Backbone bond lengths (Angstrom), bond angles and torsions (degrees), N, CA, C in turn:
res aa  C-N    CA-C-N  psi(-1)  N-CA   C-N-CA  omega(-1)  CA-C   N-CA-C  phi
1 M - - - 1.435 - - 1.521 112.10 -
2 D 1.336 116.09 -28.56 1.484 117.66 176.04 1.473 112.94 -59.90
3 L 1.371 116.75 -46.08 1.448 122.67 176.36 1.522 112.24 -58.71
4 A 1.341 116.28 -46.31 1.455 121.59 178.41 1.549 109.02 -59.89
5 A 1.273 117.50 -44.91 1.404 121.72 -177.75 1.592 109.98 -62.25
6 I 1.255 117.89 -41.89 1.444 122.94 178.52 1.478 110.50 -61.89
7 R 1.351 114.70 -46.66 1.508 117.25 178.70 1.527 112.79 -68.53
8 L 1.280 119.12 -32.22 1.473 118.81 174.76 1.489 110.18 -63.48
9 R 1.343 116.23 -41.32 1.484 121.27 -174.78 1.536 110.32 -74.41
10 D 1.321 118.01 -39.38 1.503 119.93 -168.04 1.511 115.06 -105.22
11 T 1.332 117.34 -7.26 1.547 118.03 -179.09 1.503 108.56 -125.49
12 D 1.364 113.12 169.94 1.438 119.18 170.72 1.493 113.43 -105.15
13 D 1.350 115.77 21.11 1.450 120.66 179.14 1.543 106.82 -65.18
14 T 1.389 114.28 148.52 1.410 117.56 179.41 1.534 110.26 -71.50
15 V 1.334 115.76 161.35 1.431 121.49 178.83 1.574 109.00 -62.22
16 D 1.306 115.96 -35.86 1.504 119.57 176.55 1.473 111.06 -63.18
17 T 1.299 120.33 -42.26 1.487 122.01 179.46 1.531 110.65 -66.77
18 I 1.347 117.24 -39.48 1.412 119.93 179.59 1.521 112.03 -69.07
19 A 1.320 116.35 -41.00 1.431 121.08 178.26 1.506 111.39 -60.12
20 R 1.343 118.28 -44.12 1.450 120.41 177.82 1.501 113.00 -65.43
21 S 1.368 114.33 -37.56 1.521 117.61 -178.07 1.519 112.02 -65.62
22 V 1.338 116.53 -26.15 1.464 116.64 179.34 1.523 113.66 -104.93
23 G 1.354 115.36 20.13 1.429 120.95 167.62 1.522 119.23 100.15
24 Y 1.314 117.37 5.70 1.486 118.85 179.15 1.528 108.72 -98.62
25 T 1.300 116.15 140.64 1.447 121.09 179.73 1.573 108.28 -97.16
26 S 1.309 117.42 -12.60 1.469 120.85 -179.61 1.522 108.57 -126.47
27 V 1.359 115.32 131.47 1.420 123.59 179.40 1.591 106.46 -64.39
28 F 1.288 114.39 -37.52 1.455 118.15 -179.30 1.514 112.64 -60.54
29 A 1.323 115.16 -45.83 1.474 121.88 179.82 1.527 109.11 -63.44
30 F 1.337 115.52 -43.25 1.462 118.31 -178.83 1.555 111.18 -67.08
31 S 1.316 115.72 -37.86 1.499 120.03 179.98 1.545 109.97 -62.51
32 R 1.379 113.65 -45.10 1.462 118.46 179.20 1.513 112.11 -63.64
33 A 1.268 117.14 -42.12 1.503 118.55 179.64 1.496 111.79 -71.31
34 F 1.339 117.95 -36.50 1.458 119.95 176.15 1.507 110.34 -63.80
35 R 1.337 118.36 -42.65 1.458 122.00 -179.47 1.542 108.08 -63.54
36 R 1.327 117.95 -39.03 1.429 122.62 -177.74 1.524 110.10 -62.13
37 A 1.360 112.68 -43.29 1.432 120.66 -173.84 1.533 115.17 -80.58
38 R 1.361 115.36 -34.67 1.429 120.44 -173.29 1.561 113.64 -110.23
39 G 1.348 118.66 -13.69 1.423 122.06 -179.83 1.505 115.57 83.78
40 E 1.318 118.23 6.97 1.474 121.99 177.12 1.490 108.32 -157.61
41 A 1.339 116.42 156.28 1.454 125.58 179.17 1.532 110.07 -63.07
42 P 1.332 116.27 155.66 1.479 119.15 -179.01 1.537 111.23 -57.91
43 G 1.329 116.51 -43.25 1.467 118.62 -177.63 1.554 111.59 -66.52
44 Q 1.299 115.08 -38.15 1.480 117.12 175.51 1.519 111.49 -65.00
45 Y 1.322 115.22 -39.44 1.481 119.33 -179.92 1.533 108.53 -62.33
46 R 1.315 117.12 -47.39 1.430 122.70 -179.95 1.556 110.88 -56.03
47 R 1.283 116.65 -45.56 1.474 118.72 -177.24 1.551 110.25 -69.69
48 S 1.329 117.42 -38.56 1.489 118.25 -179.16 1.515 112.62 -77.10
49 A 1.294 120.33 -26.25 1.430 123.84 -176.55 1.506 111.77 -82.28
50 R 1.256 118.38 -17.00 1.524 119.46 -178.85 1.444 112.14 -89.41
């Protein structure tokens, strides 16, 4: 999740691309895991981190 968070913050890659790069085949599964680990959805994290 740390790598995904860095990529969400520092790149314009889509959430789908980032999810696949860190081993998830489903954006839904990635989003749920990210929310569990970070307390917010990937899109919300991206907006607040920038």
